[in-house]
MIVEXLUM-711455 format. One record per residue (C-alpha): y, x, z; residue in one letter. Coordinates in steps of 0.25 Angstrom, whole numbers, plus 2048, in hexadecimal, padded with zeros to 3 digits. Last residue first. Layout:
residues N
YXZA
...
end
This chain:
residues 440
0211F5FB2X
0211E7FAFX
02C1E6FA4X
0241F1F9CX
02C1FBF95X
0301FDF86X
03220AF7FX
04020DF7AX
045207F6DX
04B211F63X
03F212F5BX
045211F4DX
040203F4CX
0481FFF58X
054206F52X
0531FEF45X
0501F0F4DX
05B1F3F56X
0651F6F4BX
0611E9F44X
0621DFF4FX
06F1E5F55X
0751E6F47X
0711D7F44X
0761D2F51X
0841D9F4FX
0841D3F41X
0831C5F47X
08E1C7F51X
0961CDF47X
0981C0F40X
0A11C5F3AX
0A21D2F33X
0AB1CDF28X
0B61C8F31X
0B61D5F39X
0B61DDF2CX
0C21D5F27X
0C91D7F34X
0C81E6F32X
0C21EFF3CX
0C61F3F4AX
0BA1EDF51X
0BB1E0F59X
0B51D7F4EX
0AA1E2F4CX
0A51E0F5AX
0971DBF55X
0941E7F4CX
0971F1F58X
08E1E8F61X
0831E9F57X
0841F8F56X
0831F9F65X
0781EEF67X
06F1F6F5DX
072203F64X
06F1FDF72X
0621F6F6DX
05C201F66X
06020AF72X
056203F7BX
05B209F88X
05120CF93X
043208F91X
0401FBF89X
03D1EEF8FX
0331E5F89X
0301E3F7AX
0331D4F7AX
02C1CDF6FX
02F1C9F61X
0271D5F5CX
02F1E0F62X
0371E2F56X
03B1D3F56X
0401D3F64X
0471E1F63X
04E1DCF57X
0521CFF5EX
0571D7F6BX
05F1E0F62X
0661D4F5BX
0691CDF68X
06F1D9F6DX
0771DBF60X
07D1CEF62X
07F1CFF71X
08B1D8F72X
0921D5F64X
0901C6F66X
0961C7F74X
0A21CFF6FX
0A41C6F63X
0A31B9F6BX
0AD1BFF75X
0B71C3F6BX
0B61B5F64X
0B81AEF72X
0C51B5F75X
0C81ADF81X
0C11B6F8AX
0CC1C0F8AX
0D61B5F8FX
0DA1BDF9CX
0D41B2FA5X
0C71B2F9EX
0C41C1F9EX
0C81C2FACX
0BE1B6FAFX
0B31BEFA8X
0B61CBFB0X
0B51C3FBDX
0A81BBFB9X
0A11C9FB6X
0A51CEFC4X
0A11C1FCAX
0931C2FC3X
0911D0FC7X
0941CEFD6X
08C1C1FD7X
0801C7FD1X
0801D2FDCX
0801E0FD5X
0731E8FD8X
06C1E0FCDX
0741E7FC2X
06D1E3FB5X
0681D5FBAX
0741D3FC2X
07E1D6FB7X
0771CDFADX
0741C1FB7X
0831C1FBCX
0891C1FAEX
07E1B7FAAX
0811ADFB6X
0901AEFB3X
08E1ABFA4X
08419FFA9X
08F19AFB2X
09A19AFA6X
090194F9CX
08D188FA6X
09B185FAAX
0A0184F9CX
09D175F9BX
0A7173FA7X
0B217AF9EX
0AE171F92X
0AF165F9CX
0BD169FA1X
0C316AF93X
0BC15EF8EX
0C1155F9AX
0CF15AF96X
0CD157F87X
0C8149F8BX
0D3146F94X
0DE147F89X
0DD150F7DX
0D4152F72X
0DC15DF6CX
0DA166F79X
0CB165F76X
0CD16BF69X
0D6176F6EX
0CB17AF78X
0C217CF6CX
0CB187F67X
0D0187F59X
0DF187F5CX
0EA181F54X
0E9172F57X
0F516BF50X
0ED165F45X
0E515DF4FX
0DA155F48X
0D6161F3FX
0D716BF4AX
0CE162F53X
0C4160F48X
0C216FF45X
0C2172F54X
0B7167F56X
0AF16CF4BX
0AE17AF52X
0AB173F5FX
0A016BF59X
09A177F51X
099181F5CX
092179F67X
08A171F5DX
08617CF53X
084186F5EX
07B17DF66X
07217BF5AX
07018AF57X
07018EF66X
069184F70X
06217DF65X
05C189F5EX
05B192F6AX
053188F72X
04B184F66X
047192F62X
045198F70X
03D18BF75X
03418DF69X
03219BF6DX
02C197F7AX
02E193F88X
03D195F8BX
04319BF97X
0421AAF92X
0491A5F86X
0561A2F8DX
0581AFF93X
0531B6F86X
05D1ADF7FX
0681B5F87X
0691BEF7AX
06E1B1F73X
0771ADF7FX
07E1BBF7DX
0801B9F6EX
0851AAF6FX
0941ACF6EX
0941B7F64X
0891AEF5CX
0921A2F5CX
09F1AAF59X
09A1B3F4EX
0931A8F47X
0A01A0F47X
0A81ACF42X
09E1AEF37X
0A01A0F31X
0AF1A0F33X
0B01AEF2CX
0A71A9F21X
0AF19CF1FX
0BD1A3F1DX
0C7198F1AX
0D519CF20X
0DD19BF13X
0D518EF0FX
0D9187F1CX
0CD182F22X
0CC173F24X
0C616AF2FX
0C815BF2CX
0BA157F2DX
0BA15CF3CX
0C6154F3FX
0BF147F44X
0B514FF4CX
0C0153F57X
0BC149F62X
0AE149F5EX
0AD158F5FX
0B4159F6DX
0A914FF71X
09E157F6CX
0A3164F72X
0A415CF7FX
096156F7FX
090164F7DX
09916AF88X
095160F92X
086161F8EX
087170F91X
08C16DF9FX
080163FA0X
07616DF9CX
07C178FA5X
07A16FFB1X
06E176FB6X
071183FB2X
07E182FB9X
077180FC6X
06E18CFC4X
07A194FC2X
07F192FD0X
08219FFD7X
0851A9FCDX
08A1A1FC1X
090197FCAX
0991A2FD1X
09D1A7FC3X
0A019AFBEX
0A9197FCAX
0B01A5FCAX
0B31A4FBBX
0B8195FBCX
0C1199FC7X
0C61A6FC1X
0C919EFB4X
0D0193FBAX
0D919CFC2X
0DC1A6FB7X
0DF19AFADX
0E9194FB8X
0F01A2FBAX
0F11A5FABX
0E91B0FA5X
0E21A7F9AX
0EC19BF97X
0EF18FFA0X
0F1183F97X
0ED179FA2X
0E916CF9CX
0DF16AFA8X
0D316AF9EX
0DA175F96X
0D917DFA3X
0CB17BFA5X
0C817EF96X
0D018BF97X
0C818FFA4X
0BB18CF9DX
0BF194F91X
0C31A0F99X
0B71A0FA2X
0AD19EF97X
0B31AAF90X
0B31B2F9CX
0A41AEF9FX
0A11B2F91X
0A71C0F93X
09F1C2FA0X
0931BDF99X
0951C9F90X
0941D3F9BX
0871CCFA1X
0801CDF93X
0851DBF91X
07F1DFF9FX
0711DBF9BX
06F1DBF8CX
0721E6F8BX
0781EEF96X
06C1EEFA0X
0621EDF94X
0651FBF90X
05D200F9DX
0511F8F99X
0531F9F8AX
05C1F2F80X
0531EAF78X
0471E9F81X
0501E8F8EX
0561DCF87X
04A1D4F8BX
04D1D6F9AX
05C1D3F9AX
05A1C7F90X
0511C0F9AX
0411C1F9BX
0371B6F98X
0301BFF8EX
02D1B6F82X
0391ACF85X
0431B7F87X
03F1BFF7BX
0401B2F73X
04E1AFF78X
0521BDF75X
04D1BCF67X
0521AEF64X
0611AFF69X
0691B8F61X
0631B7F53X
05D1AAF51X
0651A1F5BX
0721A8F59X
0701A8F4AX
06D19AF49X
079196F51X
08219FF49X
07D199F3CX
07F18BF41X
08D18EF47X
091195F39X
08D189F32X
096181F3BX
0A118AF37X
09F188F29X
09E179F29X
0AA178F32X
0B317FF27X
0B718DF27X
0C2196F2BX
0CA18EF36X
0BD188F3AX
0B8196F3EX
0C319FF44X
0C4197F51X
0BB18BF51X
0B0191F5AX
0BB195F64X
0B718CF70X
0A918AF6AX
0A1194F73X
0AA195F7FX
0A8186F80X
09A187F85X
09117EF7DX
08B18AF76X
085190F83X
080182F87X
078181F7AX
07118EF7FX
06D188F8CX
06917AF86X
060181F7CX
05A18CF85X
057184F92X
051176F91X
050174F82X
049181F80X
03D17DF89X
03B184F97X
036190F9EX
031191FACX
022190FA9X
02319BF9FX
0271A6FA9X
0351ACFA8X
0341BBFA8X
0371C3FB5X
0411CEFB4X
0401D8FC0X
03C1E4FB8X
0461E1FADX
0531DFFB4X
04E1E9FBEX
04E1F4FB4X
0401F9FB0X
03B206FB6X
end
């Protein structure tokens, strides 16, 4: 007997699909226009290398995200019309699919919701010029109100958010450009101290941050792909929405930080909010609020995915209950300041989904560039490849030397490579269980 999440799945018919510029490209661009992506992009990067090196890192990261992490899941979604949960049952098995990518996707979205809540709260308070740190009564109040509201909309009104998401993305797109124009005069003055110069470390860190941020969205390419018509939609939707969007949404903020620091020698931080603060006046106040408004769509979609993941895998639990539980945990992570560690979040997300994307890609290629179908029980080829890839991905957290941690970057790429290679070897060795029909 197939689990309900597979047996009840209905593929998206061709007549309900749309071109890449209607869904995939703008949706992915919106992911990168979220302030959580570029808030800390300059930390540890422009202090070690010139702008050109960092922009090259963004370009390479965008292409890798498109080609390695997105393409195979998106093609599988387009060819089958099924969601990531269903196509993942080939790589991880019908029972194994409950945990990966099913519940793991929901758990990581709790982390993303926490990040969004933390920075939305911070930006709102900055707009009011209230310097309330995480854990303070005012910060807690705003974070709880934001989290509850976004969680409610994610359950009850996600269709309305989807309708205005394009306009919310446009706000972020224009604000990023405006901040850059305000600080562009100092970009050419950016210099790296000779004793701090380490171009490879900066280049690798950019790749690590971009792909770590993107990894779950890459696997969710199946959910985007099932709404596309053909392979051309997959290619162009991903290229414009990922590779091009990364350069815009990552490059302009990165240069804005460099320019702002050159124009304001007293500026000590590398955060994007510090750049907005240097602009000052009503414009800065308006920007803080507008960036918070632009974060509504990502927050609501995170809440929606939390509920969707848990409800799909545990249909007996009411969707509202599972969503509210995830939101509550996320708010706690936000108000305690745990969600402020973006580098740590990116690393965990990349380590978790890098090998998943690698294993799915290997499965896709070994099956003749098609979906093999659900595999019985647990596909140990998928689980072993994920475990080894995850171990590589968390090297920055292991008790090893700082030199090794630096040399191992970008670990998110190596975790993908391990996931891909180990799955291919184990599949060739016959460790995959037999497939079963989705119509039984």
